[in-house]
N, C-alpha and C positions, 0 to 999 in steps of 0.2 A: 695424758697430754704429752706430746713430743717435746723434747728439749733440744734437739739438734737444729742447727740453722739450715736454711736452703740457700745454696750458693748460686751464683750466676751460671746459667747453662743447665741447671737441674730442673727440667720441665716435666718429668714423669713422676707420678705417684706410684708407689709399689702397692698394687691391689690385685684382686683376682683377675681383672681384665688384662692388666699389664703382664701378669704371669702366665695367662692362658696362651699368650703368643710365643712363649719360650718352649724349647724342647726340654726334656727331662722331667723330673718329679719334684714335688714339694712336700715337706713334712713339718708338722708343728712340734717343736722341741720346747723344753721348759723356758728357754730364753727368747724364742721366736721361731719364725718360719725359716727353714733351710732349703735351698735349692740343691738338688743332687742328681747324679746319674749312676746307676748300678747296671753295668753292661758287661758283655762278654760271655764266654761259655759257662753254662750253669754249674758245671762240675769243676770249674777251674779254681785253683787257689786264688784268694782275694789279694789284690794290691790296693791299698788305701792311700790315695794321693792327696797331699796337703799343700795348698798353694801359698804364695807369698803375700806381701804387703798390699799390693794393688790389684791382683788378678782375680778373675772369676774362674769357675770350673772349666770354661772353654780353653783355658791355658794348656790343658793336658791333651787337647784333641789330637795333636800329632803323635802322641806317645801311645794312646790307648789301643789304637788299631793294631800296632805292632805287638803289644802285649797280648791282645786277644789271639793273634796269629800264633803265638807261642803257648796257647792254651790257658792263659791267665784271665781271671775276671777282675774288673776294675770298679772302684768306687771313688768318684770325684764329687766335690761339692764346693760351694762358695761360702767362705767365712762370713760371719755377720759383718754387714757394712760393705760387702763386695757383691758383685754380680746382682742376682735377684733374690738374695737372702735378706732378711729383715735388717733394717737400721735400728739398733737398740738404743735405749736411753741411758743405760748405765755406763760404767767405765769400760773402755776397750782394752782390758788388760789381758795378760797371757792366760789367766785362769778362765776367762770367758771363752777364749778360743779352744783351750784344751777341753773344757767342759762340753763345748759344742761337738767336737770330734768324738768324745766319749759317748755323749748322748746319742749321736747319730748311729754309731756302731750298735748301741744297745737297742735303739728303736727299730732298726732294721733287722736285728737278731742275726747278724752275719755269723757264719760258722768260723770258729778258730781252727787252725792258726791263720794269720794273715801277715802280709808284708807291709810295713809302714814306710812311706816315702814322703819326705818333706823338702820343699824347695825354698830357699831364702828364709823368710819368716816362718814358713811351713816347717822348716827344720826345728825351730824352737818349739812349735806346737808338738811335733813328733817327740822331741826330747821330754816335754812336759807330760805327754800322754804315756810314755813308756813305763814309768813306775806303776801306773794303774793297770797296764795291760801286758807287761813283759812276759807273763806266762802264756799268753795267747799270741804273742808276736814272734813270728819265725825269723824276721830280719828287719833291720832299720837301714834305710838309704837316705843320705843327706846330699843335697845338690846345692852348691854355692851357699853354704849355710850362713845365717845371720847370727848376731849376738856376741860378736867378738870385739867390736869397736868400743871406744870410750864414750861415744855420744856427745862429744864436744864440738861437732862440726857446726859452723855458724848457721847454715841453713836449717839444721834441726832445732837449734836454739830459737831462731826466729819463729819457725812454724809452731813451736810448742809454747811460746809465750802467750798466756791466755787471751788478752784482748787483741794483741797484734796478730796472733795466729788466726783468730776468728776473722779479723779484717782481711788478712791475706787469703784465707780460705774462701770467704764469700765472694771476693772481687777478682782474685787472680789465681784461684785454685786450679782451674783447667789449664792455664798456661804453665804453671809450676809442675803439674802432673805430666804434661807433654814433655817438658824439659827433662824430668826425671826418667821417663821411659826411654828417651833417646840415648841414655847412658847404659841401659840394661842390655842392649843387643848391639851388634856390630855393623850391620849393613843397612842402607836406606830402605830396602824392601822389607826387612824385618822390623825396622822402626815403624814403617807405615802399617804393617799388619798388626803389630802389637798395639799401636795407638788406636787403630780402628776398633779392635776387639775390646780393649779396656775402656776406651772413651765412650762407647755406646752404653755401657753399664753405669757410667758416671753422669748420665742424664737423669738418674733416679735421685729423688730428693734425699738429702742426708748423706750422700756419698762422700763429699769432701769433708764434712764434719767427722765422719767415721775414720777417714784416712788420717787426719791430723790428730784426732783423739787417740788413735793407735800409736802414732809417733810419741804422743805424750804419756800414755798409760801402759803401753804394750811391753815394757821391760825388754827392749830390743838390744840392749847394750850390756856389756860386762856380765855375760852369762856363761863364763867359763865353767862354773861349778855344775851347770846342767850337763855339760859334756862329760865332765869327770864322773858324775853320778851315773850317767848312761853306761859308761864303760864298766862300771861295777856290776851292772845287771847281766852282763855276759850274753847279750843278744848279738848275733853276727851282724856286722855293720859294714856297709859300702859307702865310700865317700867319692863323689864326682865333683870336679871343679873345672871351670873354664880358665885357660891360661891368660885370657885378656879381661878377666872380670874386673870391672871398675867399681863395683858396689861392695863386694867382699873380696878384696885383692888377694892374689895368690900368695903374697908374703905371709898371710895368716895360716897357710896350710901346715907348716911344721908345728905350730901351736895346737891346731885341732888334732893332728895325728898324735901328738903327745898326750892330749887329754882324752880323746875318744878311743884311741888304739883300734882303728878300723881293721877288719880282716883284709879288706882290699881297698886301695886308693887309686883312682885313675884321673889324670889331668887331661882334659880334652884340648887339643891344639886349635887355635883360631876360633875360640869360643869365648863369649862374654859371660854375663851373669846368669842369663836365663837358659841354662843348659838344656832342659827338655823342650823349650820352644825353638831354640836354634838348631839343635841336632836331635830331633825326636827319635829317629830310627836308631842312631848310635846309642842314645840314652836307654832306649828300650832293650836293645841287645845286651848292653852292659848289665842292666838290672836282671833280665831274664836268665842270663848265663850265671850270674851270682846266685840267684834264687835256686837254680838247678844244682849248684855245686855246694850248697852250704852243709849238706850231709857228709861231705868228704872232708878230710883234714885240710886245714888251710895250707896254702903254698906260699913260698917266699916271694 
């Protein structure tokens, strides 16, 4: 029996018919069905791309072609509650998302080593995955990473208050989502493209419940220790950040550098929170160059 609510505007049931109209593949994992795409050169090193709080696998569309051009293979997927992956009935905590990523790698039996890339909340998933897979992980890339704030923002408190959050989600969730997305990127064209891409998947029943449950359960704040632990695993790390990020502001960069000790850090000018969506080619070039050079000694 489903325990999530159905919000206003959620008119699609996630079933075989709905999924048959989508590109990509679907796989049954222990916690539910996951929508994924494994594409690019068959013999290329794998880049495992982990998305953020609101986005489906299509978020990476602008990046993957450039990575394929550099001879890299890519695995993208939608986290539970996003895109056309299942809406689950249990807690939307970080363990769920880390387990999903780990289960997907195992079910597809992808060859090691691979490069793990996480954007925003996906960075926290990548950090949580790393202790389980660090011997198979050639590098870790974090883009506008989450987990550094104290979680005391009024909007977060309202959305995660049990009865009030459910009321807001059911009746005003779509409007709140559009407002949130408008702060993630900089230009009107990017806002429209992002809203269209994400909004289409939020027509699926249970989407708004999953989003607010993740804000409540997802351990998205005060995660400095996860960065510190990752540094101790000695996996080469790249950090990319937009200089106009309004979600994870640039003033957090010195703290992350001190905790994570990345081998390379690059701040992208005129870029907001969604680095790979706003500058896909530049993001892909930065990552591919880093991957190609990690066998060499680090440079200052």
